[in-house]
N, C-alpha and C positions, 0 to 999 in steps of 0.2 A: 663636851665629848668625853665619854667614859671609855678610856683605852682598855681597861681591864675587861670590859664587857666584850669587846671585839676578840680578845684572846681566849675568852672562856666560852662564848656562846656556842661555838661549833662542837665543843666537847660535852656540854651539858644538855644539848638538844636531844629529844627522843631518837633512838636508833642512830645516834651520832657515830658510833664506832663502825657500824655497818655501812653507812653512807660515805664516811671518809675512806673506808677501805675500798669501796667500789670506785670512788673518785680517783684514788691512787692507782688502782689497777687499770682503770680506763686511761689514765694519763701515760702509762707505760706504752700504750699503743698509739701515741701521738703521731708516729710516722705514717700511719694509714690515712692521715688527713681527716677522714670522717670523724675519728675519735678526738682529734684536736679541736674540731668544731664543736663536738658534743661537750667537751670540758669547758670551752669558752662560753657556750650557752648556759651551762650549769652555773658558772661563776656570775654571769649576768643576771640569772634568776636570784642569786643571793643578793646582789646589788639592788635589784628591783624591790625585793621583799623588805630589805632594811630601809630603803628610801621611803617606803610606804608605812614603816613602823612595825613590821612583822619580823621578829627574829627569834621567836620561840622554838622554831624547828628549822632544820635544813630542808631544802627542796627535795622532792622524791626523784628517784632515777627511773621513773615509770615509762617514759616515752623518749627514747633516744632520737627518734626521727624529728620530733619537735625541738629537742635540744640542739640538734644539728643545724636546723634552719635559724634558730635563735642565736647560734654562735657565728653565723656567717658575717653579719654586719660588724660585730666587735673585732673579728679577725681582720676584716678589710680596713678598719680604722687603725689597728695595730700596724698593718703593712704600710698604710699611708704615712704614718708618723715615723716608722723605722726604715722606710725605703732609702733615705739618704745615707743612713748608717750602713745598710746592706750594700749599697753601691760602693761606698768607700772600702768596705771589707773585700768586695770582689776585685776592686782595683789593686788592693794590697796583695791579694792572692795571685793575681795576674803578674804583678811585678816580681813576686817571689818565684813563681813557676817559670817565667820567661827569662830569669837570670838578670833582671834589671838592676838598676842602681839601688843598693840597700838604703841609701840616704833618702830615696823617695818614700820608702816604707816608713822610715823614721819620721819624716815630715807629716805623714798622714795619721800617725798615732794620736796626736793631740786633737785634731779636728774630729776624728772618729769618736774618741772618748767624749768630747764636748757635745757632739750631736746626740750621742746615746744618752747622756745625762739629761739634756734638754727634752728629748722625746719621752724619757721616763717620768719627767715632771708634768708634761702636758697631757699624756695619755689618760691618766685617771679622770681629769676634768672633762676630757673629750668623751670618754665612755659614759660619764654621768650625764653629760649633755645629750648623748645619743638616747639614753633612757628617758630623760625628762621631756625631750622634744619628739622622740619617736621618729627621727629623720636622720639618716646617715650624714646628710650634708651639714646638719647642725654641729656634728662632731668636728667640723673644720672651720667653724666660725671663730677665728682666732681672736677677734676683738672681745667677744663675750668671754672666751676662755681666759685670756690674760686679765681681763677686768675682774673676773671671779677669783682667780688666784691672788691677784693683788689685794682685793678687798678682804681676803681671808687667809693671808699669808701665814700667820701664826699657826692656826690649826692645820692648814694644808701641808706645811712643810714638816710639822711634827709627824703627821701621818706618813708623809713621803720617807722620812728618816726611819721610821719604824718598819716600813715595808722593805726598805733597803737592807735593814738588819735581818729581816726574815729571809731575804734572798741569800744572804751570806750563810745563814744557818742551813738553808737548803743545800747549798754547795758542799758544806762540811758533811752533810748526811751521806753524800756520795762517797766520801772517803772510807766510811765504815761498811757501806753496802750500797752498790750502785742503784738497785731498785729503790732504796730509801730516798734517793734524790727526788724521784717522781712523786712519792707519797708526801714528802716534806714540801715540795713545790705546790702540790695541789692544796694542802692545808694552808700554806702561806697565802695562796691566791684567795681562798675563802675568807681568811682573816682580813686580808687587804681590802676585799670588796666591802666587808663590814665597816672597816675603818673609814674608808672614803665616803661611804654612804652616811656615816655619822657626821663626818665633816660637813657634808652638804645640808644635812638636816638641822645643824646647829649654826649655820653660817648665813651670810647675806647671799641670796640665791642669784641665779642668772637674771638679768634684767627683763627677759621675755618669758619668765616662768611664773605665771599668775598664782599657781598654787603655792609655790615657794615664797612668793612675795607675801601672801596671806599668812603663811606660817612664820615668816621672818618678822612680821609686824607684831607678833605675840611676845609678851614678856618672857614666857617659857614655852618652847616648842613642845608639841604633843610628845609624850614619852614613848619609848619603844615598849611594845606590849609583850608580856610574858605569856 
């Protein structure tokens, strides 16, 4: 896995500045829901391209309608994994607004944080599985997901740690200029997609992924193409 390639590919690609600017601008409109799905679809295209060995250029922003539909399933996967976290947050808000016992909120902080960390660890593998199998149900095959993460723990958690660091940088961008948060978050998402795609390309694949099994049997996986 070439970490430096993930951090540089988005900036060295043709028309990189233009495409990243559009992505950041579209990300600021996430509250419309439509554009939140569009961004999700775009990031999934990056993931697909790199999984297939293509990272010489960023996807085009030519068809927002197609990007919207491509973003629906990954958003549903995210909601599925983070729904327990959202439920706990809503409970904490209810306790706070209703004047409940502050101790209840304190008791919920640890499980909320734990579930959020677990979800953040599982979602990348779930999204890769969504792409590989082309079926949203496959994103919730926990046995395959846990086996994949366990078999490739070293690479996977290196990528997870780097993505976590990118998210922290994105938050700091909001300190200087609020809009910068959305641009930084979009760029971080693109880099993250490349990182996790590299992890899968160079790791032992899901047991039910024939193409991945063929690639994994090679001494050297097919290189990313320039």
